[in-house]
SEVO-345786 format. One record per residue (C-alpha): residue number from 1; z, x, y; residue in three letters. Coordinates in Angstrom, 1 decimal. Layout:
# residues N
(site NUM,(Z,X,Y),'ALA');
...
***
This chain:
# residues 175
(site 1,(47.8,26.7,237.5),'MET');
(site 2,(49.3,25.5,240.8),'ARG');
(site 3,(50.6,22.3,239.1),'SER');
(site 4,(52.3,24.4,236.5),'LEU');
(site 5,(54.1,26.5,239.2),'ARG');
(site 6,(55.2,23.3,241.0),'VAL');
(site 7,(56.6,21.9,237.7),'VAL');
(site 8,(58.4,25.2,236.9),'LEU');
(site 9,(59.9,25.4,240.4),'LEU');
(site 10,(61.1,21.8,240.1),'ALA');
(site 11,(62.8,22.5,236.8),'PHE');
(site 12,(64.4,25.6,238.2),'ALA');
(site 13,(65.8,23.6,241.2),'VAL');
(site 14,(67.1,20.9,238.9),'ILE');
(site 15,(68.7,23.4,236.5),'ALA');
(site 16,(70.4,25.2,239.4),'ALA');
(site 17,(71.7,21.9,240.8),'ALA');
(site 18,(73.0,20.8,237.4),'ALA');
(site 19,(74.9,24.0,236.8),'SER');
(site 20,(76.6,23.7,240.2),'VAL');
(site 21,(77.6,20.0,239.6),'CYS');
(site 22,(78.8,20.8,236.0),'ALA');
(site 23,(81.6,23.1,237.1),'GLU');
(site 24,(84.8,21.2,236.7),'VAL');
(site 25,(87.7,23.1,238.4),'PRO');
(site 26,(89.9,24.5,235.6),'LYS');
(site 27,(92.9,24.3,237.9),'GLN');
(site 28,(92.9,20.5,237.5),'LEU');
(site 29,(93.1,20.6,233.7),'GLU');
(site 30,(96.9,20.7,233.5),'PRO');
(site 31,(97.0,17.4,235.4),'LEU');
(site 32,(95.0,15.4,232.8),'THR');
(site 33,(98.2,14.0,231.4),'PHE');
(site 34,(98.4,11.9,234.6),'LEU');
(site 35,(94.9,10.3,234.1),'LEU');
(site 36,(95.0,6.5,233.7),'GLY');
(site 37,(96.8,3.5,235.1),'GLU');
(site 38,(100.6,3.6,235.1),'TRP');
(site 39,(102.8,0.5,235.6),'GLU');
(site 40,(106.2,1.5,237.2),'ALA');
(site 41,(109.6,0.2,237.9),'ALA');
(site 42,(112.4,2.1,239.7),'GLY');
(site 43,(114.8,2.3,242.5),'GLY');
(site 44,(115.9,4.3,245.5),'GLY');
(site 45,(116.4,4.0,249.2),'GLN');
(site 46,(114.0,1.1,249.8),'PRO');
(site 47,(115.5,-0.7,246.8),'GLY');
(site 48,(114.4,-1.8,243.3),'GLN');
(site 49,(110.6,-2.0,243.2),'GLY');
(site 50,(107.7,-2.3,240.9),'THR');
(site 51,(104.2,-1.0,241.2),'GLY');
(site 52,(101.1,0.7,239.8),'THR');
(site 53,(99.6,4.1,240.1),'ALA');
(site 54,(96.1,5.0,239.0),'THR');
(site 55,(94.9,8.6,238.5),'PHE');
(site 56,(91.2,8.9,238.1),'ALA');
(site 57,(88.6,11.7,238.2),'ARG');
(site 58,(86.1,11.5,241.1),'SER');
(site 59,(83.3,13.4,242.7),'LEU');
(site 60,(81.9,14.4,239.4),'GLN');
(site 61,(85.3,15.5,238.2),'ASP');
(site 62,(85.9,17.8,241.1),'ARG');
(site 63,(89.0,15.9,242.3),'VAL');
(site 64,(91.6,13.5,241.0),'ILE');
(site 65,(92.3,10.5,243.1),'ILE');
(site 66,(95.7,8.7,242.9),'ARG');
(site 67,(95.9,5.2,244.4),'THR');
(site 68,(99.2,3.4,244.1),'SER');
(site 69,(101.3,0.6,245.5),'TYR');
(site 70,(104.9,-0.4,245.2),'ALA');
(site 71,(106.3,-3.9,245.9),'GLU');
(site 72,(109.9,-4.4,247.0),'TYR');
(site 73,(111.5,-7.8,246.9),'PRO');
(site 74,(113.5,-9.2,249.8),'ALA');
(site 75,(117.1,-8.1,250.0),'SER');
(site 76,(120.1,-9.0,252.2),'LYS');
(site 77,(119.0,-6.4,254.8),'THR');
(site 78,(115.2,-6.3,254.5),'ALA');
(site 79,(112.2,-8.6,253.9),'PRO');
(site 80,(109.9,-8.2,251.0),'ALA');
(site 81,(107.5,-5.3,251.5),'SER');
(site 82,(104.5,-3.5,250.0),'ARG');
(site 83,(103.7,0.3,250.2),'HIS');
(site 84,(100.2,1.5,249.5),'ASP');
(site 85,(99.0,5.1,249.3),'ASP');
(site 86,(96.2,7.4,248.4),'LEU');
(site 87,(96.3,11.0,247.3),'MET');
(site 88,(93.4,13.4,246.7),'VAL');
(site 89,(94.2,16.3,244.4),'ILE');
(site 90,(91.8,19.2,244.4),'TYR');
(site 91,(91.3,22.9,243.6),'ALA');
(site 92,(92.3,24.9,246.6),'GLY');
(site 93,(91.6,28.5,247.4),'GLU');
(site 94,(92.0,30.9,244.5),'GLY');
(site 95,(94.0,29.4,241.6),'GLU');
(site 96,(96.0,26.9,243.8),'ARG');
(site 97,(96.0,23.2,243.4),'ILE');
(site 98,(96.3,21.2,246.6),'ARG');
(site 99,(96.8,17.5,247.3),'ALA');
(site 100,(96.6,15.4,250.5),'ASP');
(site 101,(98.6,12.2,250.7),'TYR');
(site 102,(98.0,9.2,253.0),'PHE');
(site 103,(99.9,5.9,253.2),'ASP');
(site 104,(99.8,2.5,255.0),'ASN');
(site 105,(102.8,3.7,257.2),'GLU');
(site 106,(100.7,6.5,258.7),'GLY');
(site 107,(102.3,9.4,256.8),'HIS');
(site 108,(100.1,12.4,255.9),'VAL');
(site 109,(101.5,15.0,253.6),'ILE');
(site 110,(99.9,18.2,252.4),'HIS');
(site 111,(101.1,19.5,249.1),'TYR');
(site 112,(100.8,22.5,246.9),'THR');
(site 113,(100.8,21.5,243.3),'VAL');
(site 114,(102.2,23.4,240.3),'THR');
(site 115,(101.9,22.5,236.6),'ALA');
(site 116,(103.4,25.4,234.8),'ALA');
(site 117,(104.7,23.4,231.8),'VAL');
(site 118,(102.4,21.0,229.9),'PRO');
(site 119,(103.1,17.4,230.8),'GLY');
(site 120,(104.9,18.3,234.1),'GLU');
(site 121,(103.7,18.6,237.7),'ALA');
(site 122,(105.4,19.2,241.0),'SER');
(site 123,(103.9,18.5,244.4),'PHE');
(site 124,(105.8,20.3,247.2),'VAL');
(site 125,(104.9,19.8,250.8),'SER');
(site 126,(104.1,22.6,253.2),'ASP');
(site 127,(107.0,23.8,255.4),'ILE');
(site 128,(106.7,22.6,259.0),'ALA');
(site 129,(109.1,23.6,261.7),'SER');
(site 130,(111.5,20.8,262.6),'GLY');
(site 131,(110.1,18.5,259.9),'ALA');
(site 132,(111.5,17.3,256.5),'PRO');
(site 133,(109.9,18.7,253.3),'ARG');
(site 134,(108.9,16.5,250.4),'PHE');
(site 135,(108.7,17.0,246.6),'ARG');
(site 136,(107.0,14.6,244.2),'LEU');
(site 137,(107.6,15.4,240.5),'SER');
(site 138,(106.2,13.9,237.3),'TYR');
(site 139,(107.3,14.6,233.7),'LYS');
(site 140,(105.8,13.0,230.7),'LEU');
(site 141,(108.3,12.3,227.9),'GLY');
(site 142,(107.7,12.3,224.1),'ALA');
(site 143,(108.1,8.5,224.3),'ASP');
(site 144,(105.1,8.2,226.5),'GLY');
(site 145,(107.1,7.3,229.6),'LEU');
(site 146,(106.1,9.1,232.8),'LEU');
(site 147,(109.2,9.8,234.9),'LYS');
(site 148,(108.6,10.3,238.6),'GLY');
(site 149,(110.8,11.4,241.4),'GLU');
(site 150,(110.3,11.7,245.2),'PHE');
(site 151,(112.8,14.0,246.9),'ALA');
(site 152,(113.3,15.0,250.6),'ILE');
(site 153,(114.7,18.1,252.1),'ALA');
(site 154,(116.0,17.9,255.7),'PRO');
(site 155,(114.5,19.9,258.6),'PRO');
(site 156,(115.8,23.5,258.6),'GLY');
(site 157,(116.8,23.3,254.9),'LYS');
(site 158,(113.4,23.4,253.1),'PRO');
(site 159,(114.8,23.8,249.6),'ASP');
(site 160,(117.7,21.4,249.8),'ALA');
(site 161,(115.9,18.5,248.1),'PHE');
(site 162,(117.8,15.2,247.5),'ALA');
(site 163,(116.4,12.3,245.4),'ARG');
(site 164,(115.0,9.5,247.5),'TYR');
(site 165,(113.2,7.5,244.8),'LEU');
(site 166,(113.0,7.6,241.0),'ALA');
(site 167,(110.9,5.6,238.6),'TRP');
(site 168,(109.6,5.3,235.1),'GLU');
(site 169,(106.0,4.4,234.3),'SER');
(site 170,(104.2,3.3,231.2),'ARG');
(site 171,(100.5,3.6,230.6),'LYS');
(site 172,(98.8,0.2,231.1),'ALA');
(site 173,(97.0,-1.2,228.1),'ALA');
(site 174,(93.2,-0.6,228.2),'ALA');
(site 175,(91.4,-3.6,229.5),'HIS');
***
């Protein structure tokens, strides 16, 4: 009889753990259009560049991880360079979606994410006194191209965004 109780208790613990792990945050569902590997080309202040961004579910679907890089060829005024970054997108408090961004230049940006229209997402940084504000936008076109834009608003004018970079990405062929 004692063995039966131990077995039943073990099944109860496993079932409870499985139900906790199985809950995928519904807030992240509007961002599924971003999943996959995207090859990009575009231009802006650093110059014409190419790169890749990969969006993948992680932590048993509880977060979306974006890893990306951009390579810029040498120009008359700057040597060739490479930019690497990582972003973790997650369900915040309530219905909010949050994202934290880190790059090889030491930048850390905390975003609130909105995805009110299917195939579109906007990442807008928190307002910080005396600091610029950032907006990262994605829009998936009917042609399968993912258009991206990174815009910056100057300190003291948190909604006066101006384009800094723009690019187009195409989903990479499955390997």
